[in-house]
C-alpha positions as CSV (number, residue, x, y, z in Angstrom):
1,M,6.0,-114.8,-179.0
2,T,2.0,-115.6,-178.6
3,T,0.6,-119.2,-179.5
4,L,-2.1,-118.9,-182.5
5,D,-5.2,-117.7,-180.9
6,H,-7.6,-118.0,-184.5
7,K,-8.2,-120.0,-186.9
8,I,-6.7,-120.0,-190.3
9,D,-7.5,-121.0,-193.6
10,F,-5.7,-120.7,-197.1
11,T,-5.5,-122.2,-201.0
12,V,-2.5,-122.0,-203.4
13,I,-2.7,-121.4,-206.8
14,F,0.2,-122.0,-208.8
15,S,1.0,-123.3,-212.8
16,V,3.5,-125.6,-213.6
17,Q,4.6,-125.1,-217.6
18,N,7.4,-128.1,-219.5
19,A,8.1,-129.7,-215.8
20,N,7.6,-132.6,-213.9
21,P,6.3,-131.2,-210.3
22,N,5.8,-134.6,-208.4
23,G,6.8,-138.0,-210.1
24,D,5.6,-141.2,-208.9
25,P,8.1,-144.1,-208.6
26,L,5.6,-146.6,-209.0
27,N,4.6,-145.3,-212.8
28,G,8.3,-144.7,-213.9
29,N,8.6,-141.4,-212.0
30,R,5.6,-139.9,-214.4
31,P,3.8,-137.2,-213.1
32,R,1.5,-137.9,-210.8
33,Q,-2.2,-138.2,-212.0
34,N,-5.3,-139.9,-210.9
35,F,-7.9,-142.4,-212.6
36,D,-9.4,-139.3,-214.2
37,G,-6.2,-137.8,-215.9
38,Y,-6.0,-135.0,-213.2
39,G,-2.6,-134.0,-212.4
40,E,-1.7,-134.6,-208.4
41,V,1.4,-133.4,-206.0
42,S,1.0,-135.0,-203.1
43,D,0.7,-133.3,-199.7
44,V,4.1,-135.0,-198.8
45,C,5.6,-133.1,-201.3
46,I,4.0,-130.1,-200.7
47,K,5.3,-130.2,-197.2
48,R,8.3,-131.0,-198.4
49,K,9.2,-127.7,-200.3
50,I,7.8,-125.6,-197.0
51,R,10.8,-126.8,-194.8
52,N,13.0,-126.3,-197.7
53,R,11.6,-122.2,-197.7
54,M,11.9,-122.4,-193.6
55,Q,15.4,-123.8,-194.1
56,D,16.0,-121.6,-196.6
57,A,14.9,-118.5,-194.0
58,G,17.1,-120.1,-191.5
59,E,14.8,-122.5,-189.4
60,T,15.9,-125.3,-187.8
61,I,13.5,-128.3,-189.2
62,F,13.8,-131.9,-188.5
63,V,13.4,-133.4,-191.5
64,Q,15.7,-132.4,-193.7
65,S,16.8,-134.2,-196.9
66,N,19.7,-135.6,-198.1
67,E,20.7,-132.9,-200.1
68,R,19.8,-130.1,-197.9
69,T,21.4,-131.0,-194.5
70,T,22.4,-128.4,-192.7
71,D,24.0,-130.0,-189.9
72,A,26.5,-133.3,-189.6
73,Y,23.6,-135.9,-189.0
74,K,23.0,-138.6,-191.3
75,S,19.5,-139.8,-189.7
76,L,16.8,-138.4,-187.9
77,R,17.8,-141.0,-184.9
78,E,21.8,-138.7,-184.7
79,R,19.5,-135.4,-185.2
80,A,17.5,-136.0,-182.3
81,D,20.2,-137.5,-180.0
82,A,22.4,-134.5,-180.6
83,N,19.5,-132.8,-178.7
84,V,20.7,-132.6,-175.2
85,E,17.5,-132.2,-173.3
86,L,15.6,-134.4,-175.6
87,K,18.0,-137.4,-175.0
88,E,17.8,-136.7,-171.4
89,V,14.1,-137.1,-171.0
90,S,13.9,-140.4,-173.7
91,K,16.1,-142.7,-171.2
92,G,15.5,-145.7,-168.1
93,K,13.6,-143.9,-165.3
94,N,13.5,-140.3,-166.8
95,A,11.2,-141.0,-169.9
96,D,8.9,-138.5,-169.9
97,P,6.9,-138.7,-173.4
98,A,5.4,-135.2,-172.8
99,M,8.1,-133.2,-171.9
100,Y,9.7,-135.0,-175.2
101,E,7.0,-134.0,-177.4
102,K,7.5,-130.5,-175.8
103,I,10.7,-130.0,-176.0
104,A,10.7,-131.5,-179.7
105,C,8.1,-128.7,-180.4
106,E,10.0,-125.9,-179.4
107,S,13.4,-127.2,-181.7
108,W,11.9,-127.7,-184.9
109,F,9.7,-125.6,-186.9
110,D,8.2,-129.0,-188.7
111,V,7.7,-130.6,-185.5
112,R,5.6,-128.1,-184.1
113,A,4.0,-127.4,-187.8
114,F,3.0,-130.5,-189.2
115,G,3.7,-133.2,-186.0
116,Q,6.3,-136.1,-186.2
117,V,6.6,-139.7,-185.4
118,F,9.5,-140.2,-183.0
119,A,9.9,-144.1,-183.3
120,F,13.2,-145.2,-182.7
121,K,14.7,-148.7,-181.6
122,A,16.0,-149.3,-178.2
123,E,19.5,-148.7,-177.8
124,S,21.8,-151.8,-176.5
125,K,21.7,-149.8,-172.8
126,G,18.5,-147.6,-173.4
127,Q,15.4,-147.7,-174.1
128,G,13.1,-146.7,-177.2
129,V,11.3,-144.2,-178.0
130,S,8.2,-143.8,-179.1
131,V,6.0,-140.8,-179.2
132,G,3.9,-138.9,-181.6
133,V,3.3,-135.5,-182.4
134,R,-0.3,-134.3,-184.2
135,G,0.6,-131.0,-185.7
136,P,-2.1,-128.1,-185.9
137,V,-1.0,-127.1,-190.5
138,S,-2.9,-129.7,-192.5
139,I,-2.8,-129.8,-196.2
140,H,-4.3,-131.5,-199.2
141,P,-2.6,-132.8,-202.1
142,A,-2.4,-130.1,-204.5
143,I,-5.0,-131.5,-208.0
144,S,-4.7,-129.8,-211.3
145,L,-7.9,-127.8,-212.5
146,Q,-8.1,-129.7,-216.2
147,P,-7.0,-133.1,-217.1
148,I,-2.8,-133.1,-217.9
149,N,-1.2,-133.8,-221.0
150,I,2.4,-135.9,-220.2
151,T,4.9,-135.7,-223.1
152,S,7.3,-138.2,-222.4
153,L,11.4,-137.7,-224.1
154,Q,13.5,-140.5,-224.9
155,I,17.2,-139.7,-223.6
156,T,20.5,-141.3,-224.0
157,K,23.6,-141.5,-221.8
158,S,26.8,-139.8,-223.7
159,V,29.5,-141.7,-221.2
160,N,29.7,-144.8,-219.0
161,S,29.4,-144.4,-215.1
162,E,32.0,-146.9,-214.7
163,S,35.3,-148.3,-216.5
164,G,33.9,-151.7,-218.6
165,D,30.4,-151.2,-217.9
166,K,28.9,-153.6,-220.7
167,K,26.3,-151.3,-221.5
168,G,27.0,-148.8,-224.2
169,S,27.1,-145.4,-223.8
170,D,24.3,-144.9,-225.6
171,T,21.4,-146.2,-223.0
172,M,18.3,-145.5,-223.2
173,G,16.1,-143.8,-220.1
174,M,13.3,-141.8,-219.8
175,K,12.0,-138.5,-218.7
176,H,8.4,-137.0,-218.5
177,R,6.7,-133.4,-218.4
178,V,3.4,-131.9,-217.8
179,D,3.2,-129.8,-221.0
180,Y,1.0,-127.1,-219.0
181,G,-1.3,-127.4,-215.7
182,V,-2.8,-125.0,-213.2
183,Y,-3.0,-126.4,-210.1
184,K,-4.5,-125.8,-206.5
185,F,-4.3,-127.0,-202.9
186,S,-5.7,-125.8,-199.3
187,G,-4.7,-126.3,-196.1
188,S,-6.0,-125.4,-192.4
189,I,-4.1,-124.3,-189.4
190,N,-6.2,-125.8,-186.0
191,T,-5.8,-123.6,-182.7
192,Q,-6.3,-126.5,-180.3
193,L,-3.3,-128.4,-181.8
194,A,-1.6,-125.1,-182.0
195,E,-1.5,-124.7,-178.3
196,K,-0.5,-128.5,-177.9
197,T,2.6,-128.1,-180.4
198,G,3.1,-124.0,-179.1
199,F,2.5,-123.0,-183.1
200,T,2.7,-119.2,-182.9
201,N,1.2,-116.5,-184.8
202,E,4.8,-115.6,-186.0
203,D,5.0,-118.9,-187.6
204,A,1.7,-118.9,-189.1
205,E,3.3,-115.6,-190.6
206,K,6.6,-117.4,-191.7
207,L,4.2,-120.4,-193.2
208,K,2.4,-117.7,-195.7
209,E,5.8,-116.5,-196.9
210,A,6.8,-119.6,-197.3
211,L,3.4,-120.7,-199.2
212,I,3.6,-116.7,-201.4
213,T,7.8,-118.1,-202.6
214,L,7.2,-121.9,-202.6
215,F,9.1,-122.9,-205.6
216,E,11.9,-120.3,-204.7
217,N,15.1,-122.4,-205.0
218,D,13.7,-125.5,-205.8
219,A,14.8,-125.9,-209.3
220,S,16.2,-129.4,-210.9
221,S,16.6,-131.3,-214.2
222,A,12.5,-131.9,-213.4
223,R,12.1,-128.6,-212.7
224,P,14.3,-125.9,-214.6
225,E,13.5,-122.6,-213.4
226,G,10.5,-120.5,-213.3
227,S,8.4,-123.3,-214.8
228,I,6.3,-123.6,-211.5
229,E,5.4,-120.7,-210.5
230,V,2.7,-119.6,-207.5
231,H,0.1,-117.3,-209.0
232,K,-2.2,-116.5,-206.3
233,V,-2.2,-117.5,-202.1
234,Y,-6.1,-117.1,-200.4
235,W,-5.5,-116.3,-197.0
236,W,-8.2,-116.6,-194.6
237,E,-8.5,-115.3,-190.6
238,H,-11.1,-116.4,-188.3
239,N,-11.9,-114.4,-185.2
240,S,-12.0,-117.0,-182.9
241,K,-10.2,-120.4,-182.7
242,I,-12.6,-122.5,-183.7
243,G,-13.9,-120.4,-186.4
244,Q,-16.7,-118.7,-188.1
245,Y,-17.0,-121.2,-190.8
246,S,-15.8,-124.9,-191.7
247,S,-12.9,-125.4,-193.9
248,A,-14.9,-126.9,-196.8
249,K,-17.3,-123.9,-196.7
250,V,-13.9,-121.6,-196.9
251,H,-12.1,-123.3,-199.3
252,R,-15.4,-123.9,-201.8
253,S,-15.9,-120.3,-201.9
254,L,-13.5,-119.7,-204.2
255,Q,-14.4,-120.6,-207.9
256,I,-11.9,-121.1,-210.9
257,E,-13.4,-121.8,-214.2
258,A,-11.3,-122.2,-217.1
259,K,-12.5,-120.2,-219.8
260,S,-10.8,-122.9,-222.7
261,E,-10.6,-126.6,-222.6
262,N,-6.8,-126.4,-223.2
263,A,-5.5,-123.5,-221.3
264,Q,-2.5,-122.5,-221.9
265,S,-1.8,-119.2,-219.8
266,F,-3.2,-118.8,-216.0
267,E,-4.1,-115.4,-216.5
268,D,-6.0,-115.3,-219.9
269,D,-7.6,-118.9,-219.7
270,F,-8.8,-119.1,-215.8
271,E,-11.2,-116.2,-214.0
272,L,-11.5,-116.4,-210.7
273,S,-14.3,-115.4,-208.3
274,L,-14.5,-115.2,-204.5
275,N,-17.7,-115.5,-202.6
276,E,-17.0,-113.6,-199.5
277,L,-18.0,-114.9,-196.1
278,E,-19.5,-112.6,-193.9
279,G,-17.3,-111.6,-191.3
280,L,-14.7,-113.4,-192.4
281,K,-11.2,-111.6,-193.7
282,V,-9.2,-112.7,-196.4
283,N,-6.6,-111.4,-197.6
284,V,-5.1,-112.4,-201.1
285,F,-1.0,-112.3,-202.2
286,D,-0.2,-112.5,-205.2
287,G,3.2,-115.0,-205.6
288,K,6.7,-113.7,-205.9
């Protein structure tokens, strides 16, 4: 496998219908919004979904969510310590941060893609670990193309959780959803950092496939199956390590115009136009 030898930029467009794509825990788990009323999905949320898709594809992932763990480890420390090579270069006189970073990147896809901070407390007979890895894949938050309308529903539970619970079975709760919204996010893959973490051309292809199928196997009560759909993935491949154009210029070359102030369909209510940049190859993929 060869280390990524050319810069890559990408943009993903997806729609949300009657779902909560990313709840805000500081706002009663309502769908995230900025001060102008546009919907947001954090880059952390997007990376979580990429990690999940890579797990589905059989890749080794360091930051696993509790409900999707594929091993017996209950913390990042346990997962790191289970790697014999990694633990060996983290103790005492053998401590080698550079080798620690190299082994971690070789061991886990998400570490060599997104980076990771390994900051673990000292054990009783050893030393702590503090190693920071910068990953080549950077991702912007997803922002809706129009202000979103949020519907809030009051719900009840039909049975008490515990015997003797003083609360009645009709205890109230709230559930929130975005009625309809089209979101866009962009990202890039930096070759200089790819060389450092060992991120390969093959890894880039796997990332592209994960973006095309981003919301597969992601259903929940807040996100029913089919309520979030990837429509387009734009994938620009430069012919050099530094890139022919800045990422900002590449991302701006894609324009999306809404035909209606109250859009309800991506196909009918939005118009996409691409200002192709001379000499820059772009591939467009439909979501699966």
